[in-house]
C-alpha atoms as one frame of an Amber mdcrd trajectory, in Angstrom:
protein
  -4.121 -21.218  -0.916  -5.551 -21.383  -4.546  -8.732 -19.412  -3.858  -9.583
 -16.453  -5.793 -10.772 -13.354  -4.373 -12.189 -10.406  -5.825 -12.808  -7.555
  -3.105 -14.428  -4.398  -4.453 -12.321  -1.314  -2.851 -13.778   0.226   0.464
 -13.163   1.579   3.915 -11.435  -0.529   6.716 -14.198  -3.714   7.363 -13.739
  -4.954   3.672 -10.335  -4.489   3.458  -9.692  -5.918   6.762 -11.900  -8.989
   5.531  -9.678  -9.249   2.176  -6.440  -8.995   3.992  -7.117 -11.777   6.659
  -7.650 -13.812   3.521  -4.691 -12.498   1.652  -2.525 -13.433   4.774  -3.460
 -16.952   4.910  -2.906 -17.601   1.073  -5.817 -16.296  -0.863  -5.118 -14.606
  -4.105  -6.885 -11.449  -3.499  -7.151  -8.580  -6.138  -8.475  -5.266  -4.874
 -10.948  -3.984  -7.488 -10.488   0.098  -7.481 -12.002   2.578  -8.811  -9.559
   4.615 -11.417  -7.492   6.888  -9.361  -9.458  10.092 -11.214 -12.182   9.545
  -9.258 -11.013   7.382  -6.303 -11.280  10.054  -3.975 -10.152   9.153  -0.827
  -9.468   5.777  -1.737  -6.406   6.427  -3.457  -4.798   6.472   0.315  -7.678
   5.100   2.372  -6.874   1.417   2.106  -4.113   0.791   4.630  -4.880  -2.783
   4.916  -3.836  -3.980   1.499  -1.124  -6.149   2.414  -0.755  -9.024  -0.401
  -3.251  -7.922  -2.457  -3.222  -6.753  -6.060  -4.672  -3.627  -7.823  -7.100
  -3.592 -11.084  -8.368  -0.332 -11.614 -11.907  -0.493 -13.279 -14.513   1.563
 -13.948 -18.125   0.268 -12.714 -20.136   2.672 -13.684 -19.254   2.100 -17.472
 -21.322  -1.009 -19.134 -17.507  -2.231 -20.616 -16.118  -1.814 -16.791 -19.177
  -3.706 -15.076 -18.922  -6.776 -18.208 -15.332  -6.832 -17.202 -16.556  -7.632
 -13.090 -18.861 -10.254 -14.677 -16.151 -12.033 -16.722 -13.666 -11.666 -13.757
 -16.589 -13.212 -11.270 -17.041 -16.000 -13.919 -13.671 -17.298 -12.844 -13.280
 -16.470  -8.805 -14.206 -18.246  -6.021 -15.419 -15.218  -3.715 -16.543 -11.583
  -4.363 -16.239  -8.909  -1.315 -18.861  -6.164  -1.666 -18.965  -3.546   0.532
 -21.348  -1.145  -0.921 -24.993  -0.361   0.465 -28.063  -2.431  -0.924 -28.944
  -2.167  -3.933 -25.721  -0.439  -5.447 -24.639  -3.869  -7.342 -28.215  -4.331
  -8.627 -27.899  -1.171 -10.642 -24.969  -1.543 -12.081 -25.902  -5.452 -13.266
 -23.627  -6.976 -10.866 -26.385  -8.537  -8.278 -26.015 -12.093  -6.929 -29.069
 -13.095  -9.306 -26.859 -12.777 -12.446 -23.289 -13.245 -10.999 -24.470 -16.766
  -9.295 -26.150 -17.552 -12.627 -23.387 -17.424 -14.497 -20.935 -18.739 -12.084
 -22.840 -21.004  -9.294 -19.621 -21.642  -7.351 -19.069 -17.926  -6.490 -19.113
 -17.015  -2.784 -20.948 -13.350  -3.018 -20.021 -11.621   0.487 -22.067  -8.863
   1.205 -20.624  -6.640   3.557 -22.615  -3.604   5.111 -23.642  -1.915   8.193
 -27.036  -2.545   8.780 -27.438  -5.691   6.286 -29.481  -6.644   3.328 -32.917
  -5.835   4.342 -35.134  -4.042   7.237 -36.021  -0.292   7.374 -32.133   1.139
   7.764 -30.765  -1.403   4.570 -29.920   1.740   2.573 -29.039   4.251   5.107
 -25.911   5.483   5.662 -24.230   4.835   9.034 -20.375   4.329  10.694 -19.362
   2.086  13.314 -20.651   4.212  16.337 -24.131   3.980  14.649 -24.026   0.185
  14.463 -22.678  -0.290  18.074 -25.973   1.796  19.133 -28.380  -0.543  17.027
 -27.128  -3.665  18.742 -27.801  -2.349  22.130 -23.483  -2.654  22.821 -23.085
   0.943  23.017 -25.664   1.046  26.125 -23.162  -1.294  28.108 -20.107   0.790
  26.864 -18.895   3.826  29.561 -18.248   4.848  33.225 -20.512   5.810  35.651
 -22.623   9.030  35.122 -21.040   9.930  31.904 -22.050   9.259  28.412 -22.023
   5.799  26.569 -18.494   5.574  24.651 -17.530   3.959  21.534 -14.051   2.439
  21.538 -12.606   3.871  18.242 -13.757   1.775  15.497 -13.114  -1.519  16.495
 -16.058  -3.485  17.550 -18.867  -3.307  14.630 -15.938  -2.189  11.699 -13.585
  -4.738  12.378 -14.675  -7.377  14.684 -18.467  -7.478  13.796 -17.659  -6.894
  10.257 -14.565  -7.383   8.634 -13.584 -10.327  10.849 -17.122 -12.156  10.623
 -17.320 -11.943   6.942 -13.845 -13.731   6.537 -15.463 -16.433   9.121 -18.451
 -16.526   6.796 -16.526 -17.048   3.847 -14.480 -19.358   5.157 -17.573 -21.531
   6.228 -18.919 -21.096   2.900 -15.924 -22.400   1.076 -15.814 -25.267   3.290
 -19.041 -26.094   2.697 -18.677 -25.846  -1.277 -16.053 -28.370  -1.281 -19.067
 -30.676  -0.074 -22.086 -29.311  -1.910 -20.064 -27.781  -4.931 -22.536 -24.396
  -4.732 -21.658 -21.003  -3.699 -23.899 -18.918  -1.820 -24.557 -15.103  -0.726
 -23.489 -13.764   2.630 -25.368 -10.936   4.122 -22.843  -9.694   6.523 -24.474
  -6.965   8.977 -22.057  -5.226  11.275 -25.136  -4.821  13.567 -25.437  -8.415
  13.947 -21.833  -9.482  13.619 -21.429  -7.245  16.880 -24.351  -8.465  18.451
 -23.371 -11.956  17.890 -19.871 -11.060  19.249 -21.735  -9.962  22.276 -23.834
 -12.937  23.162 -22.122 -13.390  26.609 -23.492 -10.193  27.585 -26.627 -10.890
  26.414 -26.808 -14.666  27.982 -25.339 -13.349  31.277 -27.857 -10.889  32.281
 -29.443 -13.099  34.753 -26.345 -13.787  36.352 -26.265 -10.401  38.278 -23.185
  -9.302  35.915 -24.821  -6.528  34.530 -27.698  -5.836  37.267 -26.055  -2.342
  38.134 -26.381   0.859  35.803 -23.721   1.115  33.397 -20.102   1.805  34.932
 -21.004  -0.145  37.920 -20.727  -3.326  37.244 -17.755  -5.976  37.289 -16.502
  -5.646  33.845 -17.191  -1.962  32.937 -15.191  -0.145  35.135 -17.186  -0.422
  38.335 -15.045  -3.219  40.578 -11.724  -1.708  42.096  -9.959  -4.966  40.781
 -10.919  -4.539  37.151  -9.979  -0.989  36.504  -6.888   0.693  34.905  -4.655
   3.020  37.421  -2.264   6.050  37.016   1.175   5.361  37.794   3.903   7.847
  39.130   5.234   8.124  35.974   1.875   9.474  34.271   1.297   5.366  32.697
  -1.188   3.309  33.505  -1.251  -0.504  34.722  -4.521  -2.693  34.141  -5.947
  -4.676  36.796  -8.264  -7.647  36.024  -8.378  -9.432  39.571 -11.552 -11.384
  39.129 -11.308 -14.740  41.178 -10.230 -14.662  44.642  -6.921 -16.123  44.577
  -5.844 -13.558  41.784  -7.241 -10.545  43.817  -5.435 -12.105  47.355  -2.339
 -12.007  44.971  -3.150  -8.270  43.857  -3.508  -6.974  47.647  -0.274  -8.739
  48.412   1.493  -6.850  45.713   0.192  -3.583  47.060   1.208  -4.346  50.283
  -2.054  -4.182  51.792  -3.546  -6.902  54.151  -6.559  -8.936  53.142  -8.002
  -8.880  56.910  -8.160  -5.444  57.194 -10.085  -4.599  53.697 -13.857  -5.396
  53.494 -14.947  -8.244  51.251 -14.175  -8.477  47.575 -17.642  -8.112  46.605
 -18.932  -5.925  48.842 -20.477  -3.391  45.899 -20.800  -0.396  48.474 -17.127
  -0.572  49.324 -16.077  -0.442  45.614 -15.805   3.535  45.257 -13.995   3.783
  48.355 -11.276   0.966  47.365 -10.840   2.309  44.065  -9.371   5.599  45.746
  -6.907   3.280  47.929  -6.010   1.765  45.044  -5.390   4.354  43.073  -3.534
   6.246  45.943  -1.163   3.096  45.931  -0.214   2.716  42.357   0.347   6.560
  42.082   3.128   6.097  44.458   5.425   3.556  41.954   6.410   3.731  38.100
   4.914   1.361  35.588   8.352  -0.355  35.600   8.283  -0.758  38.977   4.845
  -2.298  39.413   5.636  -4.913  36.642   8.673  -6.081  38.840   6.053  -6.875
  41.380   3.559  -8.140  39.660   4.924  -9.850  36.069   5.936 -13.006  38.450
   2.623 -13.016  39.766  -0.811 -14.471  39.090  -2.488 -11.162  39.888  -3.744
 -10.263  36.447  -1.864  -6.933  36.587  -0.105  -6.087  33.155   0.720  -2.627
  32.036  -1.185  -0.597  29.566   1.349  -0.283  26.780   1.517   2.086  23.734
   1.813   0.630  20.318   5.705   1.097  20.359   5.894  -0.416  23.617   3.926
  -3.246  22.783   5.853  -4.322  19.957   9.176  -4.260  21.925   7.586  -5.753
  24.982   9.674  -9.264  25.603   6.569 -11.688  25.776   5.515 -10.351  22.175
   9.161 -10.131  21.074   9.680 -13.906  21.987   6.157 -14.815  20.333   7.445
 -12.379  17.121   3.788 -11.238  17.741   4.646  -7.917  15.335   5.819  -8.161
  11.993   8.057  -5.650   9.740   7.430  -5.006   6.262   9.801  -4.109   3.500
   9.511  -0.326   4.392  10.150  -0.835   8.086   6.362  -0.404   9.344   5.580
  -2.401  12.357   2.103  -3.976  12.223   0.557  -7.239  14.490   1.338 -10.884
  12.894  -1.921 -12.827  11.304  -3.679 -14.791  13.864  -4.130 -17.615  14.957
  -0.969 -19.279  14.484  -1.316 -22.522  12.743   0.965 -25.605  13.431   1.496
 -26.898   9.729  -0.125 -24.204   7.580   0.491 -20.561   9.056  -0.134 -17.504
   7.730   2.503 -15.978   5.171   2.141 -12.120   5.253   3.488 -10.010   2.214
   6.206  -8.041   3.062   5.844  -6.005   0.046   4.418  -2.439  -0.148   0.841
  -2.040  -0.632  -0.305  -1.808  -4.344  -0.852   1.745  -6.187  -4.332   1.729
  -7.770  -3.782  -0.053 -11.289  -0.601  -1.522 -10.557  -1.420  -4.952 -12.088
  -4.727  -4.524 -14.213  -2.868  -5.939 -17.169  -1.512  -8.536 -15.281  -4.870
  -9.904 -13.847  -6.679  -9.428 -16.836  -4.568 -11.678 -18.607  -4.508 -13.981
 -15.977  -8.532 -14.228 -16.488  -8.414 -14.979 -19.795  -8.865 -11.435 -21.632
  -6.833 -10.848 -24.608  -4.178  -8.027 -25.077  -6.354  -6.559 -27.807  -9.322
  -6.513 -25.511  -7.263  -5.055 -22.790  -6.235  -2.196 -25.067  -9.947  -1.652
 -26.371 -11.020  -1.362 -22.680  -7.892   1.042 -21.652  -8.731   3.335 -24.762
 -12.650   3.307 -23.766 -10.910   4.195 -20.295 -13.001   1.487 -18.580  -9.639
   0.488 -16.969  -6.343   2.056 -16.077  -3.039   0.657 -16.334  -0.489   2.078
 -13.985   3.128   1.641 -15.401   5.011   2.076 -12.146   8.379   2.283 -13.582
   7.312   5.070 -16.011   6.577   7.195 -12.866   9.384   6.803 -11.045
């Protein structure tokens, strides 16, 4: 709480980073393009919970000057543009940190600030590919596949950047100095995959893709279709858990090949699949819920929100519009996140309020408005 964050509007990763900080108490201002030039951004940010919006034309010198002044009073700037964009606007870290040495300037990009691809366009699947991780994802005899855009954009991007910001804020409490964070999604994702790199000598990944313990090769680490067209997820790796799985499936361990006999895995998969197909998801839940077989239902979003375990923990929350989303994690005992229940801000909704807070006068704001460097949204007038 009390930390002032400026988040330059972008897609996916930066908004998550800003939302995490807002959920845990930071005052986050999303710096939007003017709505006439915002393009997809007008409805592109669905992770604006708890943020306020200031609409600013950074391409105009007056607009860039406004951001410079804002950064003079801010603690954190989240910047999602490709390398060189901010420098061209006269808003690079050298300029802003000279004016505010306490500023934490977080640069969140796909490829990072240096290197061959620093100025190249890319998306989650490209960062996933370059990190080496994509080569590990997919089933036997199939192309590698990307699990939507969760890994690079959000895990390696937004979350890692938020972690970097918190670390830099903690360090600043001792040194009094800000710094630049070079958050590359390729590297964030590669770092997340440290276990994959460091476990190569354990034999976990010695087979081709889709034939290993954790990548759908093993019959006891797999998903199976139920009779009602739903699925169960099986993760019975350790022998004691595997024994419970076999028992729940109504099989006899003594009549089966050893769990770790690779050559029998394809045949065992077929056997397990035929058994799972004989009962509904609910019937399998009643068999496995009270056991340590590591068997759980594959839930839709709706089912996840209404599942007994998640309800008991209040794992999903509802905002004022009735939209359901995941509660901020992790849960802190004394100072838990308090996510806003209000609707997301409209572009420019809080421009005047924010500028006054950051020391601008009414006259300066009126001049910026007439110069079309900023945009003020009178919400009441548009209703």
